C-alpha positions in Angstrom: -7.3 -18.6 -19.3 -4.5 -18.2 -20.9 -1.9 -15.7 -20.0 -1.6 -12.3 -22.2 2.2 -10.5 -21.6 2.6 -7.1 -22.8 6.6 -6.1 -22.7 7.5 -1.9 -23.2 10.7 -0.8 -24.6 12.0 2.8 -23.8 14.3 3.0 -26.1 15.6 6.8 -25.2 14.6 6.2 -21.2 17.0 8.6 -19.3 17.8 10.7 -22.4 14.0 11.2 -22.3 13.1 12.2 -18.8 16.4 15.1 -19.1 14.5 16.2 -22.1 11.1 16.8 -20.1 13.1 18.6 -17.6 15.3 20.6 -20.2 13.3 20.8 -23.2 15.5 23.0 -25.2 17.7 19.4 -25.6 14.5 18.3 -28.1 16.1 19.9 -30.9 19.8 18.9 -30.1 22.0 15.8 -30.5 22.3 15.4 -26.7 24.3 12.1 -24.4 24.3 11.3 -21.2 28.6 10.6 -19.9 30.3 8.7 -16.7 33.6 8.6 -16.1 35.1 5.2 -17.0 39.1 3.6 -16.3 39.7 7.4 -17.0 37.6 8.3 -20.0 34.4 10.0 -20.2 32.0 6.7 -22.1 28.7 7.8 -23.4 25.7 6.1 -21.5 23.0 7.0 -23.6 22.0 9.2 -26.6 19.2 10.7 -27.9 16.9 10.1 -31.3 19.1 12.9 -33.2 22.5 11.8 -31.7 21.9 8.1 -32.8 20.6 9.0 -36.4 24.4 10.8 -37.1 26.2 7.6 -35.6 26.7 8.2 -31.9 26.2 4.8 -29.6 26.1 3.8 -25.9 29.7 2.8 -25.2 31.3 5.2 -27.3 34.1 7.1 -25.8 32.8 11.0 -25.3 35.9 12.8 -27.4 35.2 10.7 -30.4 31.4 11.5 -30.4 32.3 15.2 -30.0 34.8 15.0 -33.1 32.2 13.5 -35.1 29.1 16.5 -33.8 30.9 19.5 -32.2 27.3 21.0 -31.1 26.8 17.7 -29.3 24.9 18.7 -25.6 26.4 16.5 -22.6 24.8 16.0 -19.0 26.1 13.8 -16.5 24.2 10.5 -16.2 22.3 10.3 -12.3 23.3 6.8 -10.9 20.4 4.4 -10.7 18.1 7.1 -12.6 17.0 4.0 -14.9 16.0 1.7 -12.4 14.0 5.0 -10.8 12.1 5.8 -13.7 11.4 2.3 -14.5 9.9 1.5 -10.9 7.6 5.3 -11.2 6.3 4.0 -15.0 5.5 0.8 -13.4 3.5 2.4 -10.7 1.7 4.2 -13.2 0.7 1.4 -15.2 -1.1 -0.2 -12.3 -3.9 1.3 -13.6 -3.8 -1.0 -16.8 -2.9 -4.3 -15.1 -2.7 -5.4 -11.3 0.9 -7.1 -12.4 3.6 -5.2 -13.3 7.3 -5.9 -13.2 10.3 -3.6 -14.0 12.7 -5.2 -16.6 15.8 -3.5 -16.2 17.4 -1.4 -18.0 14.9 0.0 -20.6 11.7 -1.8 -20.4 8.4 -3.3 -18.3 6.6 -6.4 -18.3 2.9 -6.7 -17.9 0.7 -9.3 -17.4 -2.4 -7.9 -18.8 -4.7 -11.3 -18.7 -8.1 -10.5 -18.5 -7.7 -6.7 -18.9 -7.9 -5.6 -22.8 -11.4 -6.2 -22.8 -12.0 -3.5 -20.4 -10.5 -1.0 -23.5 -12.5 -2.5 -25.6 -9.9 -5.4 -27.1 -6.2 -5.7 -27.9 -5.3 -3.5 -30.0 -7.1 -0.4 -28.4 -5.8 -1.7 -25.0 -2.1 -1.1 -26.2 -2.4 1.5 -28.4 -3.9 3.8 -25.0 -0.7 2.6 -23.3 1.3 3.8 -26.1 -0.6 7.0 -26.3 -0.4 7.6 -22.9 3.5 7.0 -22.4 4.1 9.3 -25.5 1.9 12.2 -24.3 3.9 11.7 -21.2 7.1 12.2 -23.6 8.9 8.7 -23.8 9.6 7.3 -27.0 8.5 3.9 -26.4 7.9 0.3 -28.6 5.2 -2.1 -26.8 3.9 -5.8 -27.8 1.5 -8.1 -26.8 1.6 -11.9 -27.1 1.4 -15.7 -25.0 4.5 -15.6 -24.2 6.7 -12.7 -21.9 9.9 -13.9 -24.5 7.6 -13.2 -27.7 6.2 -9.9 -26.2 9.9 -8.9 -25.5 11.6 -9.8 -28.6 8.6 -8.4 -30.9 8.5 -5.1 -29.2 12.5 -4.4 -29.8 12.9 -6.3 -33.2 9.2 -6.9 -34.8 6.7 -5.1 -36.6 3.6 -5.7 -34.9 2.2 -4.8 -31.6 -0.3 -7.7 -31.2 0.3 -10.9 -31.5 -2.6 -13.1 -32.0 -3.2 -16.2 -29.4 -1.8 -19.0 -30.2 0.2 -17.4 -33.0 3.4 -16.5 -31.0 5.9 -19.0 -32.6 4.9 -18.1 -35.6 6.1 -14.4 -34.9 9.1 -15.6 -33.3 10.0 -16.9 -36.8 11.4 -13.9 -38.8 12.9 -12.3 -35.3 16.8 -12.3 -34.8 18.8 -14.3 -32.0 19.2 -11.1 -30.2 15.0 -11.1 -29.5 15.6 -14.1 -27.4 17.4 -11.8 -24.6 20.8 -14.1 -25.1 24.0 -12.9 -23.9 26.4 -10.8 -26.6 29.0 -13.8 -27.3 26.3 -16.5 -27.8 24.5 -13.8 -30.2 27.9 -13.3 -32.1 28.3 -17.1 -32.1 25.2 -17.7 -33.8 25.5 -15.3 -36.4 28.9 -16.5 -37.1 27.4 -19.8 -37.9 25.0 -18.0 -40.3 22.2 -18.0 -38.1 20.8 -14.8 -37.8 16.8 -15.4 -37.9 15.3 -18.0 -35.1 13.4 -19.9 -37.6 17.0 -20.6 -38.9 17.7 -23.2 -36.0 14.3 -23.4 -33.8 13.7 -26.9 -35.2 17.3 -28.2 -34.5 18.1 -31.0 -31.9 18.1 -29.9 -29.0 20.7 -31.4 -27.4 23.3 -30.0 -30.2 21.7 -26.4 -29.1 22.7 -27.1 -25.4 26.0 -28.8 -26.5 26.8 -25.5 -28.6 25.1 -22.4 -26.7 24.3 -23.7 -23.0 21.7 -23.9 -20.7 20.6 -20.5 -20.8 20.0 -20.6 -24.3 17.8 -23.4 -24.0 15.9 -21.7 -21.3 15.3 -18.5 -23.1 13.8 -20.6 -26.0 11.8 -22.6 -24.0 10.1 -19.5 -22.5 10.0 -17.6 -26.0 8.2 -20.7 -27.2 6.1 -21.1 -23.9 7.3 -24.3 -22.8 8.8 -22.9 -19.9 7.1 -20.4 -17.2 9.0 -17.5 -16.4 8.2 -15.6 -13.0 7.3 -12.6 -13.1 8.3 -10.1 -10.1 5.9 -7.2 -9.7 6.7 -3.8 -7.8 3.2 -4.3 -6.2 1.9 -7.7 -5.5 -2.3 -7.6 -6.0 -4.2 -8.2 -3.1 -6.3 -11.3 -3.2 -9.4 -9.7 -2.3 -9.7 -6.6 -4.7 -11.9 -5.2 -7.9 -10.8 -2.5 -10.7 -13.1 -0.3 -12.1 -11.2 1.9 -15.3 -13.1 4.9 -16.5 -13.8 5.4 -20.2 -13.5 9.2 -19.4 -11.4 10.8 -16.6 -14.2 11.3 -13.3 -13.8 14.0 -11.5 -17.3 15.1 -9.5 -18.1 13.8 -5.8 -20.9 12.0 -7.3 -19.0 10.4 -10.1 -16.5 8.9 -7.1 -19.2 8.0 -5.0 -20.9 5.7 -7.3 -17.8 4.2 -8.3 -17.3 3.5 -4.8 -20.7 1.7 -5.0 -20.1 -0.3 -7.8 -16.6 -1.9 -6.8 -18.5 -2.4 -2.9 -20.8 -4.4 -4.5 -19.0 -6.3 -6.3 -16.3 -7.1 -3.6 -18.7 -7.9 -1.1 -20.9 -10.4 -3.0 -17.7 -12.3 -3.4 -16.5 -12.1 0.0 -20.4 -13.1 1.7 -20.1 -16.2 -1.4 -16.6 -17.5 0.3 -17.8 -16.7 4.2 -14.8 -13.8 4.3 -15.9 -10.6 5.8 -12.9 -7.4 5.5 -11.6 -6.1 8.3 -9.7 -3.4 6.2 -9.8 -1.7 2.9 -8.6 0.6 0.7 -10.0 2.7 -2.1 -7.5 4.2 -4.9 -7.7 6.4 -7.5 -5.9 6.6 -9.7 -5.9 10.0 -11.6 -4.9 11.0 -15.1 -2.2 13.2 -13.9 0.0 10.3 -13.0 -1.1 10.9 -9.4 -2.8 8.7 -6.6 -5.8 9.4 -4.1 -6.6 7.4 -1.6 -8.7 7.2 1.2 -8.4 3.5 4.2 -11.2 2.3 6.5 -10.9 -0.8 9.0 -13.5 -2.4 11.1 -13.9 -4.1 14.3 -15.7 -7.2 12.5 -14.9 -8.7 9.8 -17.7 -7.6 7.5 -19.6 -7.6 3.9 -22.5 -5.2 4.8 -22.3 -2.8 1.7 -24.2 0.2 3.6 -22.2 -0.3 6.5 -19.0 0.0 4.6 -20.1 3.2 2.2 -20.9 4.9 4.9 -17.2 4.3 6.6 -15.6 5.4 3.4 -18.3 8.2 2.9 -16.7 9.9 6.2 -13.3 10.3 3.7 -14.4 10.7 0.3 -14.1 14.9 0.7 -10.5 14.4 1.2 -10.2 12.9 -2.6 -8.7 15.6 -4.9 -9.5 14.4 -8.4 -7.7 17.3 -10.3 -8.4 16.8 -13.9 -9.8 13.4 -13.3 -9.3 9.4 -12.4 -9.3 7.4 -14.7 -9.0 4.1 -12.3 -11.1 3.5 -9.1 -9.1 0.1 -7.2 -10.7 -1.3 -4.0 -8.8 -3.7 -2.2 -9.2 -5.7 1.3 -6.2 -6.6 2.6 -7.1 -8.1 5.8 -9.9 -10.2 5.7 -11.3 -13.0 8.2 -13.9 -15.3 8.3 -17.5 -14.1 8.2 -20.2 -16.7 8.7 -23.8 -16.5 7.5 -25.7 -17.1 10.6 -24.7 -13.3 11.6 -26.1 -11.9 8.4 -29.7 -11.9 10.5 -28.4 -9.1 13.5 -28.5 -6.2 11.1 -32.2 -6.5 11.2 -32.5 -7.8 14.3 -32.1 -7.4 18.0 -29.4 -10.1 19.8 -28.1 -13.0 18.7 -24.3 -14.4 19.7 -22.7 -10.8 18.9 -25.0 -7.7 17.9 -22.9 -6.4 15.3 -24.4 -2.9 15.4 -22.3 -2.2 18.3 -19.3 -2.5 16.1 -20.5 -0.5 13.4 -21.4 2.0 15.4 -17.7 2.0 16.9 -16.3 1.5 13.4 -18.0 5.2 12.1 -16.3 6.8 15.5 -13.4 5.0 14.9 -12.9 6.2 10.7 -14.0 9.9 12.0 -12.4 10.6 14.7 -9.5 8.0 14.9 -9.2 4.9 16.3 -6.5 6.0 18.8 -9.3 8.1 20.5 -12.1 4.9 21.4 -10.0 2.4 23.7 -12.2 -0.3 25.6 -10.9 -1.8 29.2 -11.3 -5.1 30.8 -11.3 -5.7 34.2 -7.5 -7.3 35.1 -6.6 -9.0 38.6 -5.5 -6.7 40.5 -6.2 -4.5 43.9 -3.7 -2.2 42.9 -6.2 0.7 41.5 -4.5 1.7 38.3 -3.4 -1.7 37.5 -6.8 -3.6 38.3 -7.6 -3.0 34.4 -6.2 -3.8 30.9 -6.8 -2.6 27.4 -8.5 -4.8 25.4 -7.1 -6.0 22.5 -10.1 -6.1 20.2 -13.9 -6.0 20.1 -14.6 -9.7 20.7 -12.5 -10.0 23.7 -14.0 -11.4 27.1 -13.4 -11.0 30.2 -11.1 -13.3 32.5 -12.7 -11.9 35.7 -15.2 -9.3 37.0 -15.3 -5.7 38.1 -14.9 -5.2 41.5 -17.9 -4.2 43.4 -16.7 -1.2 45.3 -17.5 2.1 43.4 -15.0 3.6 41.1 -14.7 7.1 40.1 -15.7 7.8 36.2 -12.4 9.5 35.1 -9.3 8.0 36.8 -5.8 9.6 36.6 -2.8 7.7 35.2 -1.0 8.5 37.8 -2.5 10.3 41.4 -1.4 13.6 42.0 -0.4 15.2 45.0 -3.1 18.0 47.2 -2.5 20.2 50.1 -5.1 19.2 52.6 -5.8 21.1 55.9 -8.1 20.8 58.8 -7.2 17.1 59.5 -8.8 14.7 61.9 -6.6 11.4 62.2 -8.7 8.4 60.1 -11.0 10.8 58.9 -10.9 13.0 55.7 -9.4 16.7 55.5 -12.1 19.0 55.6 -10.9 21.2 52.5 -8.0 20.8 50.0 -6.1 22.0 47.0 -5.7 21.0 44.0 -4.1 22.9 40.9 -4.5 26.1 43.0 -7.9 25.6 43.5 -9.6 25.0 47.1 -12.2 22.2 47.6 -14.5 22.3 50.6 -15.5 18.7 51.2 -19.2 18.5 52.5 -20.3 14.7 52.0 -17.2 12.5 52.5 -17.9 8.0 52.3 -15.1 5.3 53.6 -12.2 5.0 53.9 -11.9 2.0 52.0 -8.0 0.6 52.3 -6.4 -1.0 49.4 -2.9 -2.9 50.1 -0.5 -3.1 47.2 0.7 -7.0 45.9 3.3 -8.1 48.0 4.7 -9.9 45.1 4.6 -7.0 42.4 5.8 -3.9 44.5 7.0 -3.0 48.5 5.2 0.3 49.8 2.6 1.9 51.7 -1.2 1.2 51.9 -4.0 3.7 50.6 -7.2 4.6 52.1 -9.5 5.8 49.6 -12.1 8.3 50.6 -15.1 9.7 47.8 -16.1 12.7 49.3 -18.3 15.7 47.2 -18.2 19.9 47.7 -21.1 21.7 47.9 -21.1 21.9 43.8 -21.8 18.8 43.7 -18.3 17.4 42.3 -17.3 13.7 43.4 -13.8 13.1 43.8 -11.4 10.0 45.1 -8.6 10.6 47.6 -6.9 8.7 49.2 -3.9 9.3 52.2 -0.8 6.9 51.7 0.2 4.8 54.9 -1.2 5.3 58.4 -2.1 8.6 59.9 1.2 10.4 61.3 1.1 14.4 62.6 4.6 14.5 61.0 4.9 13.2 57.8 1.3 12.5 55.8 0.5 12.5 52.0 -2.6 13.3 50.4 -3.4 12.2 46.5 -6.4 12.4 44.1 -7.0 9.7 42.4 -10.2 10.3 40.1 -13.7 12.0 39.6 -16.7 10.3 39.9 -19.5 11.3 37.1 
């Protein structure tokens, strides 16, 4: 598919921003200033000031002599770049590929997008109208090359250059339309070359010798003979789907329908390519310029539409549509291989891996948070707090087996001291105090001696007992080291079910 580009020129970018924040400036000649070599220089002027002869780079004192009522504000460092970045993010609703074009423009790769708005002209007029509504003076043009779109937006009369007509559109434009250096432009005018058509057919060797390599590069880019690389503010995910809306969507059922349609498109593509998503982002672009989004994650790669929709459904209520949503985007930034034989497991039981367990965990994780769910595997250590490890994924297999000896359902991360009484050597205590509560032991089993691994650390062994009180509560306690009438320490390490 042949590429199509849009260039947007914000002729009064920074002064428009000041006017939006101070509406009274709209009716006055207005400029921005900055200090340069001890003088105040004008860095930007609004339309009324330009109409009265004020230009960028003029000394402020001279401008005030021409217009005594001139309104002046201090320019803000890097304001233009910040504004371009914000406007570029806003323009993502029209195309996924938007790049800034300092100091006062944007470049959009709109290939495959205009038909969603009914064609090139309605599409571009929609962009221009929306930016005018936001308070910015803009000129824009669409063409087959970035160079032609840029030149036409600033020096041409048309907003849409027909396909394959970009060379004709360049002919009557001035040399400035090729994005050349000021000294090259001045040299061209001195030679009487005031339009592109006057030198476009000259021998390339002569043009290169007179005007340099940069001139030749810009000319070739405008003609489509050399590719020009864009650097978008957000690189589109390889797996993503877009759904623009003719009318803003402001209801929960409408948002759910949009999500369902996007999931069907994305999952169909994933299935065809034997892929499954592990992470997905649902973005909603509101008419007021703000973006709402919700994220989900899965433990196994999936293109199961119903399951993924249920995960999103848990979070759709957090989306605030305000005046309405005009664009929905579904992205899958993390995708893994997912082979067809797993497909039958949604209906059946068994198989290599039953994905129903993974889907259940997905629902819990997206409702209460993945940080609240853990899976543990046995580790090759005897010391209880080292005898297990957290699994890195649902597919990770154990490298050893769990010990046969009973272990508590809840194991304390660090054993806690308890006070014991009524001790008999090499027997558990008759009662102990834990967190201010006295526990009377009626049953006990043990001891189970566990030694430390000498290659990890040196220390005393532990003699563990499983004890039970009159209410049926069961505890895992241990004595550290051998019994000694003078020095002994007892700890509680866990609780049985």
